[in-house]
N, CA, C and O atoms as a MOPAC input file, in Angstrom:
PM7 MOZYME 1SCF
protein

 N    -27.41600 1   -57.75200 1    -3.50600 1
 C    -25.86200 1   -58.04300 1    -3.61500 1
 C    -25.05800 1   -56.40900 1    -3.39500 1
 O    -25.34300 1   -55.25900 1    -3.72800 1
 N    -24.22700 1   -56.89100 1    -2.84600 1
 C    -23.61500 1   -55.89500 1    -1.61600 1
 C    -22.05300 1   -55.50600 1    -2.50300 1
 O    -21.15700 1   -56.32400 1    -2.29200 1
 N    -21.73600 1   -54.43500 1    -3.36900 1
 C    -20.38200 1   -54.56900 1    -3.62600 1
 C    -19.16300 1   -54.25800 1    -2.87300 1
 O    -19.27500 1   -54.37200 1    -1.65200 1
 N    -18.32700 1   -53.98800 1    -3.20800 1
 C    -16.68000 1   -54.40800 1    -2.69700 1
 C    -16.67200 1   -52.36300 1    -1.99100 1
 O    -16.44600 1   -51.46700 1    -2.80400 1
 N    -16.84100 1   -52.15900 1    -1.06600 1
 C    -16.44600 1   -50.48800 1    -1.24400 1
 C    -15.84700 1   -50.10000 1    -1.70500 1
 O    -16.08200 1   -48.89500 1    -1.61300 1
 N    -14.56400 1   -50.34600 1    -2.62000 1
 C    -13.46400 1   -49.80000 1    -3.35300 1
 C    -14.17900 1   -49.44000 1    -4.96600 1
 O    -13.66900 1   -48.46400 1    -5.51600 1
 N    -15.21500 1   -50.09400 1    -5.68100 1
 C    -16.37600 1   -49.19400 1    -6.98500 1
 C    -17.94900 1   -49.13800 1    -6.58100 1
 O    -18.81000 1   -49.36500 1    -7.43100 1
 N    -18.30000 1   -48.79700 1    -5.12600 1
 C    -19.12000 1   -48.23800 1    -4.74000 1
 C    -19.45100 1   -46.89600 1    -5.43200 1
 O    -20.20800 1   -46.71900 1    -6.38600 1
 N    -18.56800 1   -45.79800 1    -4.60300 1
 C    -18.54100 1   -44.37600 1    -5.67100 1
 C    -18.31200 1   -44.11200 1    -7.20600 1
 O    -18.62600 1   -43.04900 1    -7.74100 1
 N    -17.46000 1   -45.68400 1    -8.18700 1
 C    -17.26300 1   -44.56100 1    -8.75800 1
 C    -18.93300 1   -45.63700 1    -9.56500 1
 O    -19.41300 1   -44.79500 1   -10.32400 1
 N    -19.84300 1   -46.93400 1    -9.67800 1
 C    -20.49100 1   -47.51500 1    -9.82000 1
 C    -21.90100 1   -45.99300 1    -9.66400 1
 O    -22.75500 1   -46.09700 1   -10.54400 1
 N    -22.07700 1   -44.98700 1    -8.86900 1
 C    -22.39000 1   -44.45500 1    -7.87100 1
 C    -22.69700 1   -43.14800 1    -8.73400 1
 O    -23.83200 1   -42.67800 1    -8.82200 1
 N    -21.56300 1   -42.60000 1    -9.37100 1
 C    -20.68600 1   -41.50700 1   -10.47900 1
 C    -21.69100 1   -42.29100 1   -11.81100 1
 O    -22.50500 1   -41.66900 1   -12.49500 1
 N    -21.39900 1   -43.70300 1   -11.93700 1
 C    -22.27300 1   -43.64600 1   -12.97200 1
 C    -23.77100 1   -43.48100 1   -13.43500 1
 O    -24.31700 1   -43.13900 1   -14.48400 1
 N    -24.28000 1   -43.96200 1   -11.91600 1
 C    -26.01400 1   -43.81700 1   -12.64700 1
 C    -26.13800 1   -42.43300 1   -11.80900 1
 O    -27.10500 1   -42.15700 1   -11.09800 1
 N    -25.13400 1   -41.70200 1   -11.98600 1
 C    -25.78900 1   -40.30400 1   -11.67100 1
 C    -25.19800 1   -39.44200 1   -13.25100 1
 O    -25.18000 1   -38.21300 1   -13.19200 1
 N    -24.75800 1   -40.08700 1   -14.54000 1
 C    -24.25900 1   -39.63300 1   -15.25900 1
 C    -22.89800 1   -38.69700 1   -15.25000 1
 O    -23.00700 1   -37.54000 1   -15.65800 1
 N    -21.48100 1   -39.23200 1   -14.74000 1
 C    -20.72600 1   -39.33500 1   -13.94100 1
 C    -19.46500 1   -39.99500 1   -14.17500 1
 O    -19.22700 1   -40.89700 1   -13.37200 1
 N    -18.78900 1   -39.83200 1   -14.86300 1
 C    -17.34900 1   -40.79300 1   -14.99700 1
 C    -16.76600 1   -40.14700 1   -13.96500 1
 O    -16.74300 1   -38.94200 1   -13.71600 1
 N    -16.17700 1   -41.29900 1   -13.24200 1
 C    -15.40400 1   -40.28300 1   -12.13800 1
 C    -13.80000 1   -42.15600 1   -12.12400 1
 O    -13.86000 1   -43.38200 1   -12.02200 1
 N    -12.83900 1   -41.20200 1   -12.27900 1
 C    -11.62100 1   -41.44400 1   -12.10700 1
 C    -11.32700 1   -41.65900 1   -10.36100 1
 O    -11.68900 1   -40.79600 1    -9.56200 1
 N    -10.78000 1   -42.64800 1   -10.02300 1
 C    -10.01000 1   -42.34800 1    -8.97100 1
 C     -8.34100 1   -41.99000 1    -8.91900 1
 O     -7.55400 1   -42.40100 1    -9.77100 1
 N     -7.96700 1   -41.17100 1    -7.79100 1
 C     -7.81500 1   -40.15700 1    -8.05600 1
 C     -6.14300 1   -39.44200 1    -6.50500 1
 O     -6.15500 1   -38.25500 1    -6.17800 1
 N     -5.02700 1   -40.43000 1    -5.88600 1
 C     -4.55000 1   -39.88500 1    -4.92600 1
 C     -4.37100 1   -38.19500 1    -4.57300 1
 O     -4.07900 1   -37.13300 1    -5.12200 1
 N     -4.69400 1   -38.65900 1    -3.49500 1
 C     -4.79500 1   -37.00300 1    -2.50500 1
 C     -3.57500 1   -36.84800 1    -1.90500 1
 O     -3.50300 1   -35.99300 1    -1.02300 1
 N     -2.28300 1   -37.68800 1    -2.27400 1
 C     -0.76400 1   -36.59300 1    -2.20900 1
 C     -0.17700 1   -36.38200 1    -3.64600 1
 O     -0.20400 1   -35.24700 1    -4.12300 1
 N      0.34300 1   -37.40900 1    -4.34500 1
 C      0.76800 1   -37.11500 1    -5.03400 1
 C     -0.08500 1   -36.56600 1    -6.27200 1
 O      0.32900 1   -36.16400 1    -7.35900 1
 N     -1.05100 1   -36.64000 1    -5.92000 1
 C     -2.00100 1   -35.76000 1    -7.26200 1
 C     -2.45800 1   -37.00900 1    -9.04600 1
 O     -3.25400 1   -36.79700 1    -9.96100 1
 N     -1.69900 1   -37.94300 1    -8.84600 1
 C     -2.05300 1   -38.14900 1    -9.81800 1
 C     -2.74100 1   -39.80100 1   -10.44400 1
 O     -2.58400 1   -40.89600 1    -9.90300 1
 N     -3.21200 1   -39.61400 1   -11.22900 1
 C     -4.62000 1   -40.41600 1   -11.07300 1
 C     -4.63800 1   -42.50300 1   -11.86200 1
 O     -4.37800 1   -43.02500 1   -12.94600 1
 N     -5.01600 1   -42.89000 1   -10.75400 1
 C     -5.33200 1   -44.31500 1   -11.35700 1
 C     -6.38000 1   -45.37500 1   -11.99600 1
 O     -5.72400 1   -46.27400 1   -11.47000 1
 N     -7.19400 1   -45.93000 1   -12.51400 1
 C     -8.21500 1   -46.36400 1   -12.60200 1
 C     -7.37400 1   -48.42800 1   -13.02600 1
 O     -6.17300 1   -48.55700 1   -13.26100 1
 N     -7.89100 1   -49.07500 1   -13.01800 1
 C     -9.23200 1   -49.77300 1   -12.04600 1
 C     -8.94800 1   -48.92400 1   -10.40700 1
 O     -7.91600 1   -48.30000 1   -10.16400 1
 N    -10.05100 1   -49.07700 1    -9.47400 1
 C    -10.05700 1   -48.94300 1    -8.62200 1
 C     -9.05600 1   -49.73600 1    -6.85600 1
 O     -9.32600 1   -50.81700 1    -6.33200 1
 N     -8.39700 1   -49.12400 1    -6.56900 1
 C     -6.69500 1   -49.63100 1    -5.80900 1
 C     -7.71100 1   -49.35600 1    -4.52200 1
 O     -8.77800 1   -48.75500 1    -4.40400 1
 N     -6.84700 1   -50.09700 1    -3.61300 1
 C     -6.21100 1   -49.84300 1    -2.18700 1
 C     -4.57200 1   -49.07600 1    -1.77000 1
 O     -3.86500 1   -49.10100 1    -0.76300 1
 N     -4.47300 1   -48.50200 1    -2.97000 1
 C     -2.86800 1   -47.72000 1    -2.35900 1
 C     -2.32200 1   -47.21100 1    -4.47300 1
 O     -1.97500 1   -47.67400 1    -5.56000 1
 N     -2.60300 1   -46.14000 1    -3.81200 1
 C     -1.72200 1   -45.71600 1    -5.12800 1
 C      0.13900 1   -46.77200 1    -6.23300 1
 O      1.28100 1   -47.18400 1    -6.03100 1
 N     -0.85700 1   -46.63300 1    -7.23400 1
 C      0.31400 1   -47.24800 1    -7.69600 1
 C      1.74200 1   -46.37300 1    -7.97600 1
 O      2.77200 1   -47.01600 1    -8.18200 1
 N      1.77400 1   -45.00400 1    -7.97700 1
 C      3.30400 1   -45.15800 1    -8.51900 1
 C      3.88600 1   -43.94000 1    -6.71800 1
 O      5.09300 1   -43.72700 1    -6.59900 1
 N      2.96300 1   -43.37700 1    -5.67400 1
 C      3.02200 1   -43.29600 1    -4.46100 1
 C      3.28500 1   -44.09300 1    -3.13100 1
 O      3.94700 1   -43.73200 1    -2.15800 1
 N      2.21900 1   -45.91700 1    -3.44600 1
 C      1.44900 1   -46.22700 1    -2.35700 1
 C      0.89500 1   -45.28100 1    -1.82800 1
 O      0.48100 1   -44.75500 1    -2.86100 1
 N      0.53400 1   -44.60300 1    -1.00000 1
 C     -0.50700 1   -43.82400 1    -0.20900 1
 C     -2.56600 1   -44.35500 1    -0.65600 1
 O     -3.45400 1   -44.60500 1    -1.47200 1
 N     -2.12000 1   -44.20100 1     0.65500 1
 C     -3.96200 1   -45.49700 1     1.20300 1
 C     -4.40500 1   -43.61800 1     0.55300 1
 O     -4.40900 1   -43.71300 1    -0.67400 1
 N     -4.66300 1   -42.46300 1     0.86700 1
 C     -5.04300 1   -41.00100 1     0.95100 1
 C     -5.95100 1   -40.82500 1    -0.77200 1
 O     -5.67200 1   -40.04500 1    -1.68200 1
 N     -7.07900 1   -41.88700 1    -0.70900 1
 C     -7.75000 1   -42.13200 1    -2.53800 1
 C     -8.89100 1   -40.95400 1    -2.40500 1
 O     -9.24200 1   -40.14000 1    -1.55000 1
 N     -9.26800 1   -41.32900 1    -3.73500 1
 C    -10.31900 1   -40.43700 1    -4.13200 1
 C    -10.84700 1   -40.56900 1    -4.87500 1
 O    -10.50000 1   -41.40300 1    -5.71000 1
 N    -12.12300 1   -39.75900 1    -5.04700 1
 C    -12.30300 1   -39.96900 1    -6.02400 1
 C    -12.13700 1   -38.62800 1    -7.15500 1
 O    -11.73400 1   -37.74600 1    -6.39600 1
 N    -12.20300 1   -38.15600 1    -8.19600 1
 C    -12.85500 1   -37.42400 1    -9.72400 1
 C    -13.20800 1   -36.95700 1   -10.52800 1
 O    -12.17700 1   -36.94500 1   -11.20000 1
 N    -13.90900 1   -36.49700 1   -11.10100 1
 C    -14.79500 1   -36.40300 1   -12.12900 1
 C    -13.51900 1   -36.28500 1   -13.22400 1
 O    -12.50600 1   -35.62900 1   -12.98100 1
 N    -13.74900 1   -37.05600 1   -14.50700 1
 C    -13.05100 1   -37.23500 1   -15.53300 1
 C    -13.31700 1   -36.44100 1   -16.61900 1
 O    -14.02200 1   -35.57700 1   -16.09600 1
 N    -13.23900 1   -36.18800 1   -17.63000 1
 C    -13.55800 1   -35.18800 1   -19.10800 1
 C    -14.50500 1   -36.10800 1   -19.95700 1
 O    -15.27300 1   -35.91300 1   -20.89900 1
 N    -14.04600 1   -37.40000 1   -19.07800 1
 C    -14.64800 1   -38.15100 1   -20.83100 1
 C    -14.50600 1   -38.66900 1   -21.78400 1
 O    -15.01400 1   -39.64900 1   -22.32900 1
 N    -13.43500 1   -37.66700 1   -22.11900 1
 C    -13.00500 1   -38.61200 1   -24.13000 1
 C    -11.73700 1   -38.97300 1   -23.27700 1
 O    -11.23800 1   -38.77500 1   -22.16900 1
 N    -11.47800 1   -39.74800 1   -24.69700 1
 C    -10.07500 1   -40.38400 1   -24.83200 1
 C    -10.21600 1   -40.88000 1   -26.13000 1
 O    -10.95300 1   -40.52500 1   -27.05000 1
 N     -8.71100 1   -42.46800 1   -25.97100 1
 C     -8.82000 1   -42.69700 1   -27.13100 1
 C     -8.78800 1   -44.91000 1   -27.38600 1
 O     -8.20200 1   -45.76400 1   -26.72000 1
 N     -9.55800 1   -45.02000 1   -28.42700 1
 C    -10.15300 1   -46.14400 1   -27.95900 1
 C     -9.01300 1   -47.67100 1   -28.86800 1
 O     -8.94400 1   -48.29500 1   -29.92600 1
 N     -8.21000 1   -47.54100 1   -27.23200 1
 C     -7.19500 1   -49.30400 1   -28.14900 1
 C     -6.98100 1   -49.62600 1   -29.27100 1
 O     -6.40100 1   -49.35200 1   -30.32100 1
 N     -8.35200 1   -51.06300 1   -28.15900 1
 C     -8.78200 1   -51.91000 1   -29.63400 1
 C    -10.20900 1   -51.68500 1   -28.83800 1
 O    -10.53800 1   -50.76200 1   -28.09400 1
 N    -11.09300 1   -53.09900 1   -29.34500 1
 C    -11.65100 1   -53.25100 1   -28.93200 1
 C    -12.21700 1   -55.01700 1   -29.56600 1
 O    -11.57400 1   -55.99700 1   -29.94200 1
 N    -13.58900 1   -54.75900 1   -29.43700 1
 C    -13.97300 1   -56.70900 1   -30.18600 1
 C    -15.62000 1   -56.77000 1   -29.88800 1
 O    -16.07400 1   -56.24500 1   -28.87200 1
 N    -16.48800 1   -57.46500 1   -30.87300 1
 C    -17.51200 1   -57.28100 1   -30.49400 1
 C    -17.71900 1   -58.92600 1   -30.28200 1
 O    -16.97900 1   -59.88700 1   -30.49300 1
 N    -18.82400 1   -58.81700 1   -29.86100 1
 C    -18.60700 1   -60.28100 1   -28.88100 1
 C    -20.65400 1   -60.33300 1   -29.28700 1
 O    -21.63800 1   -59.65300 1   -28.99700 1
 N    -20.17800 1   -62.28300 1   -30.54200 1
 C    -21.77600 1   -61.52500 1   -31.06300 1
 C    -22.43200 1   -63.53900 1   -30.59800 1
 O    -23.58000 1   -63.95900 1   -30.73900 1
 N    -21.06100 1   -64.42100 1   -30.00500 1
 C    -22.11700 1   -65.18500 1   -29.67500 1
 C    -20.77600 1   -65.42500 1   -28.28200 1
 O    -19.70300 1   -64.82200 1   -28.25900 1
 N    -21.29900 1   -66.56200 1   -27.13200 1
 C    -20.67700 1   -67.54100 1   -26.04800 1
 C    -20.07300 1   -66.12600 1   -26.16100 1
 O    -19.19800 1   -65.69600 1   -26.91200 1
 N    -21.25700 1   -65.15100 1   -24.57700 1
 C    -21.23400 1   -63.78500 1   -23.32300 1
 C    -21.11800 1   -65.14700 1   -22.37500 1
 O    -21.43600 1   -66.33600 1   -22.38400 1
 N    -20.43100 1   -64.13900 1   -21.53700 1
 C    -19.82000 1   -64.91000 1   -20.12900 1
 C    -21.20400 1   -64.71800 1   -19.78100 1
 O    -21.79000 1   -63.91600 1   -20.50800 1
 N    -22.46100 1   -65.70100 1   -18.05800 1
 C    -23.05100 1   -66.02000 1   -18.29200 1
 C    -23.07600 1   -64.37900 1   -17.14900 1
 O    -22.12600 1   -63.79500 1   -16.62900 1
 N    -24.87300 1   -64.00200 1   -17.09600 1
 C    -25.68700 1   -63.57400 1   -17.57000 1
 C    -25.45700 1   -61.98200 1   -18.14800 1
 O    -25.52400 1   -60.96100 1   -17.46300 1
 N    -25.18400 1   -62.06600 1   -19.52800 1
 C    -24.83000 1   -61.30300 1   -20.45300 1
 C    -25.50900 1   -61.99700 1   -22.17000 1
 O    -25.10400 1   -61.72900 1   -23.30100 1
 N    -26.67900 1   -62.96000 1   -21.72400 1
 C    -26.50700 1   -63.67800 1   -22.69900 1
 C    -27.13900 1   -63.10800 1   -23.60100 1
 O    -26.94400 1   -63.15700 1   -24.81500 1
 N    -28.18900 1   -62.35600 1   -22.81500 1
 C    -29.55700 1   -60.80600 1   -23.55800 1
 C    -28.37800 1   -60.40100 1   -24.36900 1
 O    -27.99900 1   -61.00600 1   -25.37200 1
 N    -27.96500 1   -59.60800 1   -23.99600 1
 C    -27.09400 1   -58.27200 1   -24.77300 1
 C    -26.56600 1   -59.31800 1   -25.86600 1
 O    -25.90800 1   -58.28600 1   -25.73300 1
 N    -26.46700 1   -59.54600 1   -26.09200 1
 C    -26.01500 1   -60.77400 1   -27.35700 1
 C    -26.55800 1   -59.58000 1   -28.78200 1
 O    -27.71400 1   -59.25300 1   -29.04900 1
 N    -25.06400 1   -59.07300 1   -29.59900 1
 C    -24.44100 1   -58.61800 1   -29.08100 1
 C    -23.84500 1   -57.48800 1   -28.98600 1
 O    -24.68800 1   -56.60900 1   -29.16400 1
 N    -22.63000 1   -56.96800 1   -28.76100 1
 C    -22.11100 1   -56.22300 1   -27.87900 1
 C    -20.50200 1   -56.66000 1   -28.23500 1
 O    -19.78700 1   -57.58300 1   -28.62400 1
 N    -20.52200 1   -54.90700 1   -27.67700 1
 C    -18.58300 1   -54.50200 1   -28.45300 1
 C    -17.94800 1   -54.00900 1   -26.66600 1
 O    -18.68700 1   -53.71900 1   -25.72600 1
 N    -16.31200 1   -54.04800 1   -26.63600 1
 C    -16.59800 1   -53.89000 1   -25.35400 1
 C    -14.98500 1   -53.10900 1   -26.27100 1
 O    -14.38300 1   -53.18400 1   -27.34200 1
 N    -14.92500 1   -52.31600 1   -24.79100 1
 C    -12.88200 1   -51.72500 1   -25.13800 1
 C    -12.41200 1   -51.09200 1   -24.01300 1
 O    -12.69800 1   -50.81100 1   -22.85000 1
 N    -11.18100 1   -50.94200 1   -25.25000 1
 C    -10.31500 1   -50.24900 1   -23.34300 1
 C    -10.14800 1   -49.46000 1   -24.21100 1
 O     -9.64700 1   -49.64200 1   -25.32100 1
 N    -10.87500 1   -47.81800 1   -23.40400 1
 C    -10.50700 1   -46.55100 1   -23.63300 1
 C     -9.28900 1   -46.40500 1   -22.66600 1
 O     -9.21000 1   -46.91100 1   -21.54700 1
 N     -7.80300 1   -45.17100 1   -23.65300 1
 C     -7.20200 1   -44.85200 1   -22.84100 1
 C     -8.00600 1   -43.15800 1   -22.54500 1
 O     -8.79300 1   -42.41200 1   -23.12600 1
 N     -7.51500 1   -43.18000 1   -21.76100 1
 C     -8.13700 1   -41.45400 1   -20.78100 1
 C     -7.89800 1   -40.10600 1   -20.98300 1
 O     -6.89800 1   -39.72600 1   -20.37400 1
 N     -8.36000 1   -39.40200 1   -21.50800 1
 C     -7.45400 1   -37.80200 1   -21.90000 1
 C     -6.31400 1   -37.68700 1   -20.45100 1
 O     -5.10400 1   -37.46200 1   -20.49700 1
 N     -6.88800 1   -37.84700 1   -19.62900 1
 C     -6.41200 1   -38.10100 1   -17.80700 1
 C     -4.67500 1   -38.80100 1   -18.14300 1
 O     -3.54800 1   -38.48900 1   -17.75900 1
 N     -5.19400 1   -39.78900 1   -18.98300 1
 C     -3.93600 1   -40.47600 1   -19.10900 1
 C     -3.29800 1   -42.05900 1   -18.50500 1
 O     -2.20100 1   -42.61700 1   -18.50100 1
 N     -5.39600 1   -42.53100 1   -17.77900 1
 C     -5.58100 1   -44.17800 1   -17.38900 1
 C     -6.13000 1   -45.10500 1   -18.68200 1
 O     -5.94700 1   -44.90500 1   -19.88300 1
 N     -6.56700 1   -45.74700 1   -18.28900 1
 C     -7.71700 1   -46.52700 1   -19.46200 1
 C     -8.78500 1   -47.68100 1   -18.52000 1
 O     -8.34400 1   -48.41200 1   -17.63300 1
 N     -9.70200 1   -47.65000 1   -18.79300 1
 C    -11.01800 1   -47.83400 1   -18.07800 1
 C    -11.17000 1   -49.32000 1   -19.58100 1
 O    -10.32900 1   -49.26500 1   -20.47900 1
 N    -11.98500 1   -50.17900 1   -19.61800 1
 C    -13.04000 1   -51.24300 1   -20.01200 1
 C    -14.28000 1   -50.90000 1   -20.54600 1
 O    -15.32400 1   -51.01800 1   -19.90400 1
 N    -14.22700 1   -50.53100 1   -21.55600 1
 C    -15.79200 1   -49.36300 1   -21.22300 1
 C    -17.05400 1   -50.80900 1   -22.25900 1
 O    -16.57300 1   -51.91200 1   -22.51800 1
 N    -18.15600 1   -50.55600 1   -22.56400 1
 C    -18.81600 1   -50.92000 1   -23.66600 1
 C    -18.70900 1   -49.97000 1   -24.63400 1
 O    -18.14000 1   -49.06800 1   -24.01900 1
 N    -18.95200 1   -49.41400 1   -26.20300 1
 C    -18.97400 1   -49.14700 1   -27.39700 1
 C    -20.67100 1   -49.41100 1   -27.81200 1
 O    -21.22200 1   -50.43200 1   -28.22200 1
 N    -21.17500 1   -48.16300 1   -27.54400 1
 C    -22.34000 1   -47.73700 1   -28.18200 1
 C    -22.53400 1   -48.04400 1   -29.92500 1
 O    -22.12200 1   -47.10500 1   -30.60700 1
 N    -23.03600 1   -49.08700 1   -30.62000 1
 C    -23.39300 1   -49.30900 1   -31.95300 1
 C    -23.51500 1   -48.09900 1   -33.01000 1
 O    -24.41400 1   -47.32200 1   -32.68700 1
 N    -22.90700 1   -47.78000 1   -34.07100 1
 C    -23.36000 1   -46.27500 1   -35.17600 1
 C    -24.71000 1   -46.90600 1   -35.42700 1
 O    -25.42400 1   -45.90500 1   -35.49400 1
 N    -25.55400 1   -48.02300 1   -35.61900 1
 C    -26.82500 1   -48.30500 1   -35.55900 1
 C    -26.98000 1   -49.36600 1   -35.19100 1
 O    -25.89200 1   -49.93400 1   -35.27900 1
 N    -28.00200 1   -50.27100 1   -34.65900 1
 C    -28.40800 1   -51.46800 1   -34.40900 1
 C    -27.99900 1   -52.58300 1   -35.00400 1
 O    -28.33800 1   -53.17700 1   -36.02700 1
 N    -26.91300 1   -52.82300 1   -33.86600 1
 C    -25.80200 1   -54.32800 1   -34.02400 1
 C    -24.79200 1   -53.99000 1   -35.10300 1
 O    -24.36500 1   -54.88000 1   -35.84000 1
 N    -24.35200 1   -52.58600 1   -35.23100 1
 C    -23.37700 1   -52.26100 1   -35.82200 1
 C    -22.22500 1   -50.96100 1   -35.56700 1
 O    -22.16600 1   -49.73200 1   -35.54000 1
 N    -21.48900 1   -52.02600 1   -35.42600 1
 C    -20.13300 1   -51.18000 1   -34.97000 1
 C    -18.97400 1   -51.20800 1   -36.60400 1
 O    -17.86900 1   -50.80500 1   -36.96900 1
 N    -19.25000 1   -51.38600 1   -36.72600 1
 C    -18.23400 1   -51.59000 1   -38.10300 1
 C    -17.69800 1   -50.42400 1   -38.12600 1
 O    -16.48500 1   -50.63000 1   -38.10400 1
 N    -17.97800 1   -48.83600 1   -38.17100 1
 C    -17.07900 1   -47.90500 1   -38.06900 1
 C    -16.14500 1   -48.09300 1   -37.28200 1
 O    -15.08700 1   -48.22300 1   -37.89800 1
 N    -16.01500 1   -48.18600 1   -35.97300 1
 C    -14.98000 1   -48.09900 1   -35.22100 1
 C    -13.84100 1   -48.66600 1   -35.12600 1
 O    -13.88900 1   -49.88600 1   -34.96900 1
 N    -12.50300 1   -48.03600 1   -35.18400 1
 C    -10.85900 1   -48.49800 1   -35.72200 1
 C    -10.50500 1   -47.75500 1   -34.29500 1
 O    -10.88100 1   -46.97900 1   -33.41500 1
 N     -9.59700 1   -48.52500 1   -34.72900 1
 C     -8.95400 1   -48.57900 1   -32.91500 1
 C     -8.05400 1   -46.66000 1   -33.17000 1
 O     -8.05500 1   -46.25100 1   -34.33100 1
 N     -7.61400 1   -46.02800 1   -32.43000 1
 C     -7.05600 1   -44.91000 1   -32.39000 1
 C     -8.44200 1   -43.69700 1   -32.24000 1
 O     -8.06900 1   -42.57200 1   -31.90800 1
 N     -9.66300 1   -43.84300 1   -32.42000 1
 C    -10.45000 1   -43.12300 1   -33.19200 1
 C    -10.98700 1   -42.28300 1   -31.01300 1
 O    -11.04500 1   -42.70600 1   -29.85800 1
 N    -11.19000 1   -41.12700 1   -31.69700 1
 C    -11.81900 1   -40.66000 1   -30.03600 1
 C    -12.82700 1   -40.61200 1   -29.84600 1
 O    -13.51300 1   -40.14000 1   -30.75300 1
 N    -13.38700 1   -40.96900 1   -28.83300 1
 C    -14.96400 1   -41.28400 1   -28.37300 1
 C    -15.30700 1   -40.57700 1   -26.92100 1
 O    -14.63900 1   -39.78900 1   -26.25100 1
 N    -16.12200 1   -40.94500 1   -26.77900 1
 C    -16.55700 1   -39.76900 1   -25.43700 1
 C    -17.35900 1   -40.84200 1   -24.62300 1
 O    -17.94000 1   -41.84700 1   -25.03400 1
 N    -17.19900 1   -40.24600 1   -23.09200 1
 C    -18.76100 1   -41.09500 1   -22.69400 1
 C    -20.01200 1   -40.68400 1   -22.54000 1
 O    -20.31400 1   -39.52100 1   -22.27300 1
 N    -21.06200 1   -41.90500 1   -22.74900 1
 C    -22.61600 1   -41.37600 1   -23.35100 1
 C    -23.28200 1   -41.93500 1   -21.69200 1
 O    -23.44700 1   -43.13400 1   -21.46800 1
 N    -23.66800 1   -40.63900 1   -20.44800 1
 C    -24.30800 1   -40.80600 1   -19.51500 1
 C    -25.66100 1   -41.35000 1   -19.81600 1
 O    -26.65700 1   -40.92200 1   -20.39800 1
 N    -25.23700 1   -42.75200 1   -19.03800 1
 C    -26.99500 1   -43.53700 1   -19.45900 1
 C    -27.67200 1   -43.30900 1   -17.56100 1
 O    -26.95700 1   -42.93000 1   -16.63300 1
 N    -28.99500 1   -43.62400 1   -17.45500 1
 C    -29.92300 1   -43.97100 1   -16.42100 1
 C    -29.27400 1   -44.84000 1   -15.72200 1
 O    -28.30100 1   -45.48500 1   -16.11300 1
 N    -30.00600 1   -44.91300 1   -14.21200 1
 C    -29.46600 1   -45.17900 1   -13.00200 1
 C    -29.92900 1   -47.07800 1   -13.52500 1
 O    -29.30000 1   -48.13600 1   -13.52400 1
 N    -30.64600 1   -46.86900 1   -13.72000 1
 C    -31.95700 1   -48.18100 1   -13.99900 1
 C    -30.62600 1   -49.20600 1   -15.03000 1
 O    -30.10700 1   -50.24800 1   -14.63000 1
 N    -30.31200 1   -48.44500 1   -16.52800 1
 C    -29.24700 1   -49.40000 1   -16.68000 1
 C    -28.16400 1   -49.50100 1   -16.04000 1
 O    -27.78000 1   -50.67000 1   -16.03000 1
 N    -27.27800 1   -48.57900 1   -15.32500 1
 C    -26.26200 1   -48.80000 1   -14.83400 1
 C    -26.87200 1   -49.81100 1   -14.01400 1
 O    -25.95500 1   -50.53800 1   -13.63300 1
 N    -28.02400 1   -50.23400 1   -13.53200 1
 C    -28.65200 1   -51.01800 1   -12.27100 1
 C    -27.50600 1   -52.60900 1   -13.23000 1
 O    -26.50600 1   -53.25500 1   -12.91800 1
 N    -28.55000 1   -52.57100 1   -14.54100 1
 C    -27.98200 1   -53.68200 1   -15.10700 1
 C    -26.61200 1   -53.68100 1   -15.48900 1
 O    -26.17200 1   -54.82000 1   -15.33300 1
 N    -25.86800 1   -53.01000 1   -15.86000 1
 C    -24.38600 1   -52.85300 1   -16.81800 1
 C    -24.10100 1   -51.83800 1   -15.50300 1
 O    -24.92800 1   -50.98700 1   -15.17400 1
 N    -23.24500 1   -51.97100 1   -15.02700 1
 C    -22.21000 1   -51.45000 1   -14.34700 1
 C    -21.40000 1   -51.27900 1   -15.12900 1
 O    -21.11300 1   -52.39900 1   -15.55100 1
 N    -20.75800 1   -50.47700 1   -15.66700 1
 C    -19.72900 1   -50.54800 1   -16.77400 1
 C    -20.07700 1   -48.83300 1   -17.20000 1
 O    -21.22000 1   -48.38100 1   -17.26300 1
 N    -18.61900 1   -47.91500 1   -17.50400 1
 C    -19.06100 1   -46.95400 1   -18.49200 1
 C    -19.45300 1   -47.44400 1   -19.77600 1
 O    -19.13900 1   -48.57100 1   -20.15700 1
 N    -20.42900 1   -46.28400 1   -20.76300 1
 C    -20.42900 1   -46.74100 1   -21.91000 1
 C    -19.58800 1   -45.17700 1   -23.10800 1
 O    -19.81500 1   -43.98200 1   -22.91700 1
 N    -18.81500 1   -45.66400 1   -24.05000 1
 C    -18.63200 1   -44.92500 1   -24.64700 1
 C    -18.72100 1   -45.02100 1   -26.92700 1
 O    -18.65600 1   -45.88400 1   -27.80200 1
 N    -18.88800 1   -43.59700 1   -26.82100 1
 C    -18.93700 1   -43.72400 1   -28.73000 1
 C    -18.24000 1   -43.26300 1   -28.97600 1
 O    -17.34200 1   -43.06700 1   -28.15700 1
 N    -18.12700 1   -42.59700 1   -30.70000 1
 C    -16.88400 1   -42.58000 1   -31.71700 1
 C    -17.90000 1   -41.11800 1   -31.28800 1
 O    -19.11700 1   -40.95900 1   -31.37400 1
 N    -16.70600 1   -40.10700 1   -30.76400 1
 C    -17.03000 1   -38.16100 1   -30.94800 1
 C    -17.38000 1   -37.81900 1   -31.77200 1
 O    -17.21100 1   -38.04900 1   -32.96900 1
 N    -18.06700 1   -37.05400 1   -31.07800 1
 C    -19.29200 1   -36.49000 1   -32.47900 1
 C    -20.32500 1   -37.43200 1   -33.47400 1
 O    -20.67700 1   -37.54400 1   -34.64900 1
 N    -20.55600 1   -38.05700 1   -32.03500 1
 C    -21.70500 1   -38.73500 1   -33.03000 1
 C    -23.26400 1   -39.11300 1   -32.75400 1
 O    -23.94500 1   -39.61600 1   -33.64700 1

């Protein structure tokens, strides 16, 4: 499968253990998910910058059944929305505290990026986070 150019660098970063966010070369503001033009100044001069990988969990959901096609064998898993310290939001997978246990997660928890190996990213091309300090 050929990836759209707009997400290639993001996924390549994940495969290298880096969380990248898009940043405007003109106004300097970050944005996420990737766009073809800056939502702040409409410049097309966009690049990528490393994120510190820390943020606040705004919402999350544990899926135990009814996964989208292609993700059935992943059940159960948790997805969430994290507001990074850089000010942008990103949809993520959440690591359980113990097998199949996300019961300690709460909205407004501090969370951090977890680097995964390239094989994991090839199968699940999204950022993974865990509770900070876990």
